[in-house]
C-alpha positions in Angstrom: 0.0 0.0 0.0 1.2 3.5 -0.8 0.1 6.6 0.9 0.7 10.0 -0.6 0.6 12.7 2.1 0.7 16.5 2.3 3.5 18.4 3.8 1.3 19.8 6.5 0.9 17.5 9.5 -0.7 17.4 12.9 1.5 16.7 16.0 0.4 13.0 16.0 1.3 12.5 12.3 4.9 11.3 12.9 3.8 8.6 15.3 1.0 7.4 13.0 3.4 7.4 10.0 6.0 5.3 12.0 3.3 2.8 13.0 2.1 2.5 9.4 5.6 2.1 8.0 6.2 -0.7 10.4 3.3 -2.5 8.8 4.8 -2.1 5.3 3.1 1.0 4.1 5.2 3.3 1.8 4.8 7.0 2.1 5.5 9.7 -0.5 5.4 13.2 0.9 5.7 16.6 -0.6 5.8 17.6 -4.3 5.5 14.8 -6.8 6.4 15.8 -10.4 4.2 13.1 -12.1 1.4 12.9 -9.6 -1.0 11.9 -12.4 0.7 8.5 -12.4 -0.3 7.9 -8.8 -3.9 8.9 -9.5 -4.0 6.3 -12.3 -2.7 3.6 -9.8 -5.0 4.6 -7.0 -8.2 2.8 -6.0 -9.7 5.7 -4.1 -8.7 9.3 -3.2 -9.3 10.4 0.4 -9.3 14.1 1.5 -9.6 14.0 5.3 -9.0 17.7 5.8 -11.5 19.4 8.1 -9.8 22.7 9.0 -10.2 25.7 6.7 -6.6 26.6 7.5 -5.3 23.4 5.8 -6.5 23.8 2.2 -8.3 26.1 -0.2 -12.1 25.9 -0.4 -12.0 23.9 -3.7 -9.0 21.6 -3.3 -7.1 21.0 -6.6 -6.2 17.5 -5.5 -9.9 16.6 -5.2 -10.5 17.9 -8.8 -7.4 16.0 -10.0 -8.7 12.8 -8.5 -12.1 13.3 -10.0 -10.6 14.1 -13.4 -8.8 10.8 -13.1 -12.1 8.9 -12.7 -11.2 8.0 -9.1 -13.8 7.7 -6.4 -13.3 10.4 -3.8 -14.2 10.3 -0.1 -13.8 13.7 1.6 -14.9 15.5 4.7 -17.6 18.0 3.9 -15.2 20.8 3.3 -15.1 24.3 1.9 -17.0 24.6 -1.4 -17.0 20.9 -2.3 -20.7 20.3 -1.3 -21.8 23.6 -3.0 -19.9 23.1 -6.2 -19.9 19.3 -6.6 -22.8 18.1 -4.5 -23.5 14.5 -4.0 -22.7 12.3 -7.0 -21.9 8.7 -7.7 -18.2 8.2 -6.9 -18.0 11.3 -4.6 -18.9 11.0 -0.9 -18.8 13.9 1.5 -18.9 12.8 5.1 -19.4 14.8 8.3 -17.7 12.4 10.6 -14.0 11.5 10.0 -14.7 8.1 11.6 -16.7 7.3 8.4 -13.9 7.9 6.0 -12.2 4.4 6.1 -15.6 2.6 5.8 -16.6 4.7 2.8 -13.2 4.6 1.1 -13.2 0.8 1.3 -16.7 0.6 0.0 -15.8 2.8 -3.0 -12.3 1.6 -3.7 -11.8 0.1 -7.1 -15.5 0.3 -7.9 -16.6 1.3 -11.4 -17.2 5.1 -11.3 -16.9 7.9 -13.7 -16.2 11.1 -11.9 -14.4 13.0 -14.6 -17.5 14.9 -15.6 -17.5 16.5 -12.1 -14.1 18.1 -12.7 -14.8 19.3 -16.3 -16.5 22.6 -15.3 -13.2 23.5 -13.7 -10.9 22.7 -16.7 -9.1 25.6 -18.5 -11.4 25.2 -21.5 -14.5 25.5 -19.4 -13.2 28.5 -17.6 -12.2 30.2 -20.8 -15.7 29.6 -22.2 -17.2 31.3 -19.1 -14.8 34.2 -19.4 -15.8 34.7 -23.0 -19.5 34.7 -22.0 -18.8 37.3 -19.3 -16.8 39.5 -21.6 -19.5 39.3 -24.3 -22.2 40.3 -21.7 -20.0 43.2 -20.6 -19.6 44.2 -24.3 -23.3 44.1 -24.9 -23.9 46.2 -21.8 -21.5 48.8 -23.1 -19.1 48.3 -20.2 -16.3 47.0 -22.4 -15.7 47.3 -26.1 -15.8 44.1 -28.2 -12.2 44.7 -29.0 -11.3 45.0 -25.3 -13.2 41.9 -24.6 -11.3 39.9 -27.3 -8.0 41.3 -26.1 -8.7 40.2 -22.6 -9.8 36.7 -23.7 -6.7 36.4 -25.9 -4.4 37.3 -23.0 -6.2 34.9 -20.7 -6.1 32.2 -23.4 -2.4 32.6 -23.8 -1.9 32.1 -20.1 -4.3 29.2 -19.9 -2.6 27.3 -22.7 0.7 27.4 -20.8 -1.0 25.8 -17.8 -2.0 22.1 -17.8 -5.7 21.2 -18.1 -6.5 19.3 -14.9 -8.9 16.9 -16.7 -6.4 16.3 -19.5 -3.2 16.2 -17.4 -4.3 13.5 -15.0 -6.0 11.1 -17.3 -3.8 11.3 -20.3 
């Protein structure tokens, strides 16, 4: 078994890690250059974070896992419930004690969660930006030329960034 963990840890994390390593579990901590390979190998993604100080409201790792068609079990955290809701392959729990049970129930099961992440891809974001700029242009708040220049600049930036849905399922 392989566990990939964040760099942020609670005081009891070192003792737990040592106990798990004694049982043969391998840990990879910190930045991983080809993290998408681990998503492809995984049976389930678990996001146990409950503190708002520990992650952004819409955790990228959850989106990456969903884009990789992984089942996800997470604490009801930040904007996850609001933006993703309840869907097959995504379980949001209120009690951390339920995480292992739900992860084992979902692990390796046939799910397709990629569609949940697609609204957050670079292409989807660019389409929304174009719609917003067009609305502003029609309201006279921005010229059509200004709208197109802004979209072009944003598009140039977006094409240099990986698309979550494409990068992690490639």
